[in-house]
Each structure stands twice: as structure tokens, then as C-alpha cells.
N, C-alpha and C positions, 0 to 999 in steps of 0.2 A: 436515453440519459445525456444530463444537460448538460456544458460545458462554460464558465466562466469564458469570459469576453475575453481577448486582446487585443491591446495591454490592458491590464487588470490593477488598475481604475480605471477606467475609461480615458481613453487622450480628454484631454480639456475638464472632467469629470468636474463640476463644482460641489459633490452633495458628497462625497468618500466616506468610507466607514472611518472611522479611528480605531478599531481595531482591522483593519486591513495588510491582509500578504500580501503584496503585490505583485504581480509576476507577466508573461509574455510566454508564445510561444513562438520557435523559430519552428522554419520550414523543415530543416534534417535535424539527425541528430546532432549533436554536438559532442565536445569532448568534454565531462567531468570538470575534468583538473582545467581548465580552463574558466572557472566559474569563480571570481576571488571577487573580494574588496575595490581590486583598483580595476577592472573587469567590466562588474556592474556594480553603482554605486546612485545608490537612496542618497536625495538631499534633501533639504529642508531652506524656504526660501522666502524672500519676502513678494510682499506682493503683485511687484512687478519682475519677479525672477531675477535679476540684475546682481540681488548677492544671496548666493550661495554656504551653504558648508556641511559636509559628509553629516550623516546621521551617524553615529558611531553602537557597537553593538546590533547589529544587522546579520542573521546568518541566510547565506548564498546556500540554494542548495536546485540540485535538478529537477526536474518534471522526473520520475519513475523510469521512464520510456526516452529519456536524457531528449527530448524531444521540446522543452520551456525552459525555464529557470523562475523560483519562486524567491518571497525577500520576506522571512520573517525576524521583525523586529522585535526585541527583548522587550517593548512595552507598549500599551497605546501610540498614535501616531496624535499631533499637538491637533487639537482643533479648531478651526476653522484656519487652519495652518496650508498652505502651498508647499508642496512636495513638483522634485525634476527628478526621475531616475532613467540612466546613462547605460547603455551594451556595448561597449566596444570589444575590438579583438579579443572576442571570442571566436574557437577556432572547431569547426567540425570535425564531425569523428572519423571524415577523411580525409581530413590536415589541412581542410580551404576555410582561412581565415575570415571573419565579416569583411564585404566590401566597406564596408562603411557603417559609421556610429548611429546606434538606434539612440532617438531620445523621446519620452513622451512628459508630459508635469498635468495631477489633479491638483485639485484643493479639499479639505476634507470635509465636513459638513460642521456649523459650528451645534455645540450644545459637550458633553465631556459621557452621554451615555452613546454605547456598542453598539453596533446593531444588531439583531433578533438575527439567530439560526435560521435559515430554513428549510436546509438538507445538505445531508451530506455524499457524498458522492464516491463510492466504491472505485479506487486504478486500478481494474486489476484483469489483468489479463487473461485469457484459455489457460489452464499449466493440466499434464498427466503426471499423475500421483502412482506410486503405488503403496499399497494397505495404508499403514500408517504413516500422518502427516501433519504438522505442525504449518503455516502459511500465516504469516503479518499480510496484511489486508494498507494500504498506504492510502488512504482517504482525501476528500475536496472537502471544505465545510464552506457553502456559501451563503450567503446572505438572499435576501426573496429579491435582490433587480443582476443576482448572479455573480457576486463580486465575492472574489478568495479573501474570509477576514479569517481571522483565528480562533482554531479551534479547541489550542491546548488547555487541558482539565476539563475536556466535555468530558460524559459516560454517555455511550452510545445504547439504545438498542436491537439490537439484529434477529432477526428470522431467516427462513429456509425452509422452504416450500421439501425439502426432501432431506430430512436429518438422516435416514442410513446415512449418505453422504456424507455431510459437513454439516456436524456445529458450529453455530456464528458464537464465538464468547471474548465478551473484552476482557478489560482488566489487567492484561500481561506484561510487564515490565519489557520495555522498547520494543512494546508494536499499539499501531494505534488498535491493532484487535486481530485476531487469531481465530482462523478458520481451522481445526482440531479435529480428524477423524479419530475415534480410540474402536474401530465397526470392525472385524474384520471380515466383513463383506463387502469392504468397497472391494471390487475387479480389480485384480494388475491392470493396470495401461488404461483406467479408469481418466475421464477429461470431466472437468466441471465447469 
């Protein structure tokens, strides 16, 4: 399984995708309630990072396992533009605050063409189910350089080597994808 680099885009990268969804991993699980527009900021800057202003319309979300944060701008980032991200005052799941702010910067590539999608990673750990179930599968969409990019509106085609256990289907409202079983042959306590 591939993982996007952290931070993403990479520190001081000069050809970041305009459709990037910046992210960073934490070394421990964090309290997702401490992620907000004050503790996690995306700023658009001049070329020397002297003057920066907060980018509006950014959704800030924890990773599925609460060990990272992803910033989802409402549209593409501006081309050939400097950005800075600052993370501060985030608290771990154990109640321990960050020791110091974490900051990185990057510049988007020239041109208005978004980076193409190269891979889709399912971010799901093993789970045990009883008979009938539906499961939303969180995903991470990446370009060929393993940078997380906006996958909103994409249609995915999935397959599964054993459809008697689970059929992967897309198109459900509110989920990226659904793993669904209509098969009463799934054993109680079966692990996927």
C-alpha cells in the first residue's frame, strides 16, 4: 500500500498540484475536536512569504485513524502561487498539546491543469461483521508522485477477489464507496 508523503505537498515543493489536498501525519492519535480554522491554517503568500493571507473555504478533517489532518480547499489552488500551512495547539487523544507549531510551505505548478489521478488507496482496517452489513470505505486519491489530490466527483470501479464475502459498490450518497453483503453465507464473526 502506498502512502502520501508527510507533509503533503512536500516541504518547499515547487510543482505542487493545483488540485492538492494538503495533509500531515501526527506521531500519535489526536483529538479531532482540536482541528479547526485556528489550529490548522492554509495561507496564500507572496513569493518571499512576507505577506500571507488565510485561504477561506477550507474543510479541515482528521484522517480516519485520527493520526493526521487533511485540508480540503473548496476549489483548486491558484497556479504558480506560494502557500504556507501552520498547525498549532492541536491536542493528542491523551490530552497532550503540541510542543511547538509545525509549519511548511510549497508552491503550486504553473498552468491551470489539475494533476491526473494515478491511484486510489482504501483507508480501512480489518473489521469483523455479523451476516449483513454495509461499510463506507474512506479513500485517499493520489497523483503519480503520491501527492493527495481532490477526488471529489470521481467514479471508481472496484473489484474483489471473493464476492461471496463482500461486493464493492460505488455511488452511495454520503460515502466514497460501500462494501456490502447481501449473502447469508457470510459466517458470523467473519473478518474482512
